[in-house]
N, C-alpha and C positions, 0 to 999 in steps of 0.2 A: 504494500500500500504506500509506503514511504517512497520507494523507488519510482512508482508510477506518478504519485502526486507531485514530486519534485523533478521529474524527468532526469533522474540521476543516470550517470554512465556506468553504473555497476549493476551486478545482479543481486537480488535480495539475499541470496545465500552467502554473499560476501560480507554482509553486515554482521559484525561480531555482536552477540546479544548483550555483552556487558561493557562494550566499548562506549566511550562518551559520544553522545550525539553532537555536542558542541565541540569546537576547537579541533584538537588533534585527532579525535576519533573520526566521526563521519564528516565533520566540518560544517555542520549546519549553523545558520545564523538565526536571529529572531524572526525574520520574515519567513524563513523555511518552517519554523515552529508554528507560526500562525497558519500557514497553509496546511500543515499536518493536523493542527487542531480543527480546522474547518472540515477536512476529510473525515476525521474521527467523529466529529459532531454529526455529520450527515449520515455516515455509515452505521454508527452505533447509538445515535440519539443522545449522546452525552453532551452536557453543557460544560465546556472548558472555558473558564473565565480568565481573561488576561491579568486581572488583579489578584488571582489566587497565589498566596505566598508559597504554596507547595508545588507550583509549576516547575520550578528548577529541579525539584526532586523527581517529579513524574517524567520529565523529559531528559533526565540525566543519562539514560541508556535505553536501548530497545527493550531490554528485559524489564526495567522499572516501568516503562510505558505500558507494556503488555500486562504486567501485574495490576497496574492501576485500572486499565480498561476492564479487565476481567472482574475486578472487585466492584466496579460500578454498574456492570450489566445486570439487568433483571431478568432477561430471557434465558 
């Protein structure tokens, strides 16, 4: 989903689950995270708020993002 949303030039399998999404890991910036948030919101019906103090934790890695989405889903 991240690869498609951001048109990345890598395969999804190449993303290390525990590597940072920001900086040295996948190299995402705040605009990329906003785009991912929009896709997550549309796909899973989750409301991700820009002012949530836990966003940095949720988006720290693919693994943490996946755990957060799974914990919030009701279906």
